[in-house]
N, C-alpha and C positions, 0 to 999 in steps of 0.2 A: 831563207836568205843566205844561210851559211853555205849551202850547196852552191847557190848562184855565185857567190863571191869566190869560193874555192875554184869553181870551173873558170871564172873570169881570170883569176890570177894565174891559172895554169896555161891559159890560151893567149893572154894579152901580148906577150913578147913576140910570139909567132905572127900574130895578126898585124900589130902596129910596129914591129921591130923596135921596141923601146930600148933605150940604153940600159935601164934597170930591168933585170929579168928575174922576177920574183920566184922564190921557192916556198912551198907549203911546209913550214917548219913545225908548227904546233897548233893543235885544236883543243878547245875546252868545251864542255857541255854541262848539263845539270848533274852528271855523274861520270866517273871514270869509265864505267861500262859503256855509256853512250859515246863518250869521246873516243874510245877504242873502235867502236863501230864506224864513226865518221873518219877516223884515221885511215882505216882500211878502204872505205868506200871512195873517199875523195883524194887519197894519195898523200896524206901528211906524213912527215917524218916521226912525229911524236904525238902522243895523247897526254894532255896535261890533267893533273888531278882537279884543278879548278882554274878560274880565270886569273887568280893572283899568281899562281905558278907560271902560267903562260906569259903574262905581262913581264914578270921579272926574269924570264929566261934570257940570258945574254945573246942567245942565237936568234931571238925574235927581234927584228929591227923595225918593224912596223906592225900596227894592229888594226884589224877590221872588227868592228863591233856589230854583231848581228844577233844580239840577244834582246830580251824584253826591255822596254823603255825604262823601267825603274832601275835597271842595272847600268845604264849608259854612263851616268855621271861618275860613279866610282871607278869604272874601268878606264874611262877616258882620263880622269885626273891622275890615276896611277901611271898610265902609259906616258902621258905628257910630262910628268915629273921626272921620267927617265929619258926625256928627249926623243921619244918614239912617235913618229907620225901616226895619226889616227884617221881612219875612214869610218864614220859612224852612220849606221842605218837611220833613216827617218822614222818618226820625228826625232829631233835632237834629244829630247828628254820627256819625261812624263809630267813635269811641272815647269812653270816659267822660272821659278827659283833655280832649279837644277840646270836649265838651259843657260841662264845667265852665268852661273858658276862655271859651266864648261867653257863658255866664251872667255871668261876671265882667265881660266887656267891655260887655255890655248894661246891667248895673246900675251900672257905674262911669260910663258915658256918660249914664245916665238917659234913654235914647232908646226909643221905642216898639218892642216886639219881640213876635213871635208865632210859633208853630209850627203847621204845616199839618195838623192832625188834623181832617179834614172829616166823616168818617162820623158822629161823635157829634153833629154839627150838624143832622141831619135833624129836621124839626119834631116827630116823635113821640118821638125820643130825648131831645130837649130837654124834652118833656112828661113823659117817664119820670123825668127828674131832678126835675121839679117835684112829681110824685106822691110820690116818695121823701122829698123835703124836707118835704112837708106831712104825712107820716106816714100816707098813704092805705093803705099795705100793712103798717103797724105796724112793729115792730122787725124789722130784717133778720136772717135766720137763715142764708142761704146765697146765694152768687153763683157763677154759671158763665158764663164768657165764651169766645167762640170766634172764630177767623178761619180759615176753611177754603176753599182753592181747589185746582184740579186741573191747573194748567198744566204741572206736571212729574210727573203721576201715573203715566205709562207709562214703563217702563224704557227703551223705545226712543226716548223724546223726546231730541233731541240736546243735547249739552253747550252751554251758553251762559255769558255773563258772570255770570249769577246762581248758577252752580254752584261758584264759587271765592271765597274770602274771607269771613270771618265776617259782615261788614257786608252782604253780598249774599245770605246764606242766609235761611232762614225767620225766624230770630230778628232779623235786621236789617230784613227786608222786611215780613213779615206780622204777627209778634208785637207790634210796637209798638202796633198798632191796638187789639186787645183789652185790652192792658195799660193803654193810655190810657182805654179805656172803663171798666175796673175802677176806676181812680183817680178818674175823673169821677163815677161813680155810687156808689162805695163809700168813697172816701177813701183815705188812705195804706195801702200794703202793708208789713207789719212784717217778714215772713220768707217764704221760698219753699223748696220741696223739688221739684227738677226733674229731668227726664230728657229728653235730646235724642237724636235718632237720624237717621242718614243711611241711608235704606232702599236707595236706588239709588246704590251707590258708584261705579259706572262707567257712563258714558253714551257714545254714539257721539260721538267727538271729544275725550274727556278724562275725567279722574278728578275726582269730586265731592269738594270739601274742606270743605263746610259742611253744615248740618243741613237735613233735609227736613221734620221736624215736632218739636213740643215738647209735653210734658205737664208742667204746672206746678201743683202744689198750693200754696196760699198762705193766709196768716193775715193779715187786715187789722188795722190798729191798733185798730179798734173791737172786735176780738175775734172777728169773724165769720170763718168758714171759707169758702174758695172754691177754684175750679179754673179754670185758663185753658189752652186748647188752641189751637194754631195749626199749620197744615199747608199745604204746597203740593202734596201728593200725595193729597188727599182726593177720590177719584174721584167725579165727578158734581157736586161743589160748585163754583160759579162765583164767587159773592160771599157766602160763608158767614160774614159778620160778624154774630154773634148773641150774645144773652145771655138768661139766665134768672135772675130774682131772686125769692127766696122770703122772705116775712115772716110775722109772727104774725097779720096781718089780711087777707092777700091775696098775690098774686104777679103778676109782670110777665114777659112773653116778647116777644122782638123778633128779627127776622131781616132783614138788609139786602136779601136777595133779594125781599123784600116790604116795601120801606122805607117805604111809606105806611100801614102798619098796626101798631098796638101791641095786644098781647093782655093784657087785665087780668082777673084772677080775684079776686072778692070773695065770700066765703061767703054763702050764702042759706039761710034757714030752710026754703024750699021746695026740697026735694031734686030735684024734677022739672025745675028750671031751672038747676041748678048747672052751672058750666063756665066756660071762659074767654070773655070778651066781646071781639069784634074792634072796635077803635076805629080809624076811618078818619081819616087826616090831613085837617084842614080849617082854615078861617080862624081858628078859636078856638085853634089851636096856634102856638107861636112861629115867626115868620118865614114862615109859609105864605101869609098873605093878600096879601103883596106880589107873589106869583107868580100867584095865582088866587083868585077869590072863591068858587068852588064846592068844597064838601067832596068828598073822594073822587077828585078829578081827579089829584091827586098831584104830587110833585116828583121830580126825578131827580138823577143823580150830579153833573152840571154845576151844578145849583142849590145843592148843598152848598158848592161852591167859591165861588159868588157870595155866599152867606151869610157865608162866611169873609172874603171881600173887604170886605163891609160892616162886619164887626166890626173889621177892620184899619183901615179908614178912620175909623171912629168913635173908635178908640183914638188915632189920630194927631190927630184934631180936638180931642178932649177932654183929651188928655194923661193919660188914665186907662188903666191896664193892663186888657186884655181877655184872659180865659182862652182858650187856653193860652199862656202866655208861655214864654220860653226856660227859665225855672226849672221850669215844668211839664213841658217837654220833657226836662229833666235828670232829673226824677223817673222818667220812663219809662226813660231810659238807665241809671239806678241799679238799677232792677228787672231789666233785661236783664243787667246785669253780675252781679247776684246769682244769676240763673238759670244763667248759665255757670259760676259758682263752685260752685253747688250740684250741677250735673250732673257736674262734675269730682270733687267730694269725696264725692258720694253721700249727702249729709246736708243737714239744714235749714241755710239761710244767712240771716242777718239782712241786710236791705237797708241798714241803717245802717252795717254793717261795711264796705261797699264804698267 
């Protein structure tokens, strides 16, 4: 993620002609040796001894946190105390307590803050939000969100750092994305009924202590029912971030493995032509035209990070919050905590109760 953000900050001004034109001033890593490597590879001016030195550097005016979750709070609090805007990778923190503390720090300092949920920023997903807000598919009756990958699908896949600690499991790694999508497209989640499972409990090199996949029934504050599924053992799925939304006047389908297409269904009186219509991303959709003037040419993963960088710079320039802020990241963390509580109790859990 450090590379993705470095590339984005290098390219964003040229693509979006932002008023603020970022410079890669300083990079920190687990060691000065690693930082020196990244300095050379990504084009930074300086390699910092550690994150403390980076944050306190007067030449550093804004901070991007792309380090492990358990470091987010300390780095963010230090930067915010110096009135430096912060873009923090998702999830906001490794614990609900840390997430709440980060929100308090950001709002007390009144400094620009954002969380890095990039997938929902694809041009067609932004368009999906517009369609829903305009009532194009009527009153929503059902939501299904997914994030499925298969990087640990085989039991012989070796034990890695992802196999221990709740923050590194499926619920800390993959689930935040479809939960964020659900909140973005549908609004607040009122309660959840969840089941978590570790399918492959032992792997070559160690014992797995976190979840492989999660099934989450949910009820939105709007009253709509929904379901969220996330998995790191979904054989064959590489980037299965997807959603289906049904309404009284139509439906929407999306799959990140085909991120430049949105499928829209609107009933027709002519039954011979009924079916989902494939809408190709093009200049008429949010943030697309700055990359390419031709419809159907498409954007990619890195482009969503560049869009994110543009939003962050605009938030700094205008001093107006841009979604998702730390508080929006906290909303995801609260749902995740409720999911864990529900899985333990075997019953519905109110998100407000966490």
